[in-house]
Steps between C-alpha positions, in 0.01 A plus 500: 500500500199693624650784704409867491676830568339787690567843351426808709459848355431802726244751379287783639252254655758280671676200352370289211604136531491287187574129482640369173624153399872443530718350227716201587782567742863450402796497740676744265222750439224629728148413391311762301126536521307392191335796330144438381391617154226717655527646850278709723620854568648425848688200355640704209609771744680243717660308212633801308554745791298766322274757664123468490452844341769429242338166412154654456655783294656244264167319474316827432747601228476159332871423541425170674214258447235444764148363523211524744330169577139538613285226644205634299467755218269701727758548777669839513828385653719196447850365548777688315760266350833623359688316225841442656673446166396845375615654830834318477542614136427861603759486779763338276442767231597777744851641459766378740687733732817456289314604182363810674850599620647454150229723351601790728 
């Protein structure tokens, strides 16, 4: 099945629309979008519902893995890719609301 899902995420410039492949549909469970191993920043923001500033802060602090892909070593800018597995691991390592309430 070769269908896709459009994910929209509002930001300060308008709305970022990302298209990702969709997993197979089941009558019992809604289809979930497939998460790529590496995603561009707008895709990562849409997939994980995380803010742009928060994402770049995590990248800057080294808490999640990212790479810049340049078309030539002489180019100043490139495409920032975020490792979705490291972002997922960071999110899952955060305490749950129940754990925070028990600590108080």
